[in-house]
C-alpha positions as CSV (number, residue, x, y, z in Angstrom):
1,M,153.6,116.8,105.6
2,K,149.9,118.8,105.7
3,H,150.9,120.1,101.8
4,R,151.3,116.7,100.8
5,L,148.1,115.3,102.5
6,I,146.0,118.0,100.9
7,P,146.8,117.5,97.0
8,A,146.7,113.6,97.7
9,L,143.2,113.8,99.3
10,L,141.8,116.0,96.3
11,A,143.0,113.5,93.8
12,G,141.5,110.7,95.7
13,C,138.1,112.5,95.4
14,L,138.3,113.6,91.7
15,A,139.4,110.0,90.9
16,A,136.5,108.6,92.7
17,T,134.1,111.0,91.6
18,P,133.4,109.1,87.7
19,M,133.1,105.7,89.8
20,M,130.4,107.3,92.3
21,A,128.6,108.5,89.2
22,R,128.6,105.2,87.4
23,A,127.6,103.5,90.7
24,S,124.4,105.4,90.7
25,E,123.3,104.8,87.2
26,A,123.3,100.8,87.5
27,P,119.9,99.7,88.0
28,T,118.6,98.2,91.5
29,R,117.7,95.1,91.7
30,V,115.3,93.5,94.1
31,R,114.7,90.0,94.7
32,V,110.5,88.9,95.0
33,D,109.1,85.2,96.3
34,M,107.1,84.3,93.8
35,R,106.9,80.5,95.0
36,G,103.7,79.2,95.2
37,L,102.1,81.5,93.3
38,D,100.2,80.8,90.0
39,L,100.6,83.6,87.3
40,G,98.3,82.2,85.2
41,T,95.2,83.4,87.9
42,P,94.5,87.1,88.5
43,A,94.2,87.0,92.2
44,D,98.3,85.8,92.1
45,V,99.7,87.9,89.8
46,K,98.3,90.9,92.1
47,T,99.9,89.5,95.0
48,A,102.7,89.5,92.9
49,E,102.5,92.8,91.8
50,R,101.8,94.2,95.5
51,R,105.4,92.2,96.8
52,I,107.0,93.9,93.8
53,A,105.4,97.5,94.5
54,R,106.5,96.6,98.2
55,A,110.1,95.5,97.3
56,V,110.9,98.4,95.1
57,K,109.6,100.8,98.0
58,M,112.2,98.9,100.1
59,A,115.1,99.4,97.6
60,C,114.8,102.8,96.5
61,R,113.9,105.5,98.3
62,S,110.3,106.9,98.9
63,D,111.0,109.4,101.9
64,V,111.7,112.3,99.2
65,E,109.5,115.5,100.8
66,H,112.6,116.6,102.8
67,L,115.0,115.7,99.6
68,S,116.6,118.1,97.0
69,P,115.0,118.4,94.0
70,R,117.6,116.3,92.1
71,A,117.5,113.7,94.8
72,R,114.2,113.2,94.2
73,R,114.7,112.3,90.5
74,I,117.3,110.2,91.4
75,A,114.9,108.4,93.9
76,K,111.8,108.6,91.0
77,Q,114.2,107.0,88.2
78,C,115.3,104.1,90.9
79,R,111.7,103.3,91.7
80,E,110.6,103.6,87.8
81,T,113.5,101.5,86.1
82,T,113.4,98.7,89.3
83,R,109.5,98.3,89.2
84,D,110.1,98.2,85.1
85,L,112.7,95.8,85.4
86,A,110.8,93.6,88.0
87,M,107.3,93.7,85.8
88,R,109.4,92.9,82.9
89,T,110.7,89.5,84.8
90,L,107.1,88.9,86.2
91,Q,105.9,89.1,82.6
92,G,108.9,86.2,81.6
93,R,107.5,84.5,84.7
94,Q,104.1,84.2,83.8
95,L,104.6,82.7,79.9
96,Q,106.7,80.5,81.4
97,Q,104.3,78.8,83.2
98,L,101.9,79.2,80.6
99,A,104.1,77.4,78.1
100,A,104.9,74.6,80.7
101,Q,101.0,74.0,80.9
């Protein structure tokens, strides 16, 4: 029984490895509340940027001091990718508000 279990566990781990690698490559998404903000004013844009920064910090690891170099790279990439995606969305919302005026 033990001898059959070990190859089965090994096969399961090997089969799951590519799925875990792909899952870590998926971009992290954050949801930020922009209701009540007029993205045509600089003050509200700054407020939106602060909210995005806070959401990114919560979504991606920011306690990198004790992480391995690889984990630090992954956390940094998560923060950069998530922030870039959120900022592009913010810019799209700004254009929508400008077009609606």
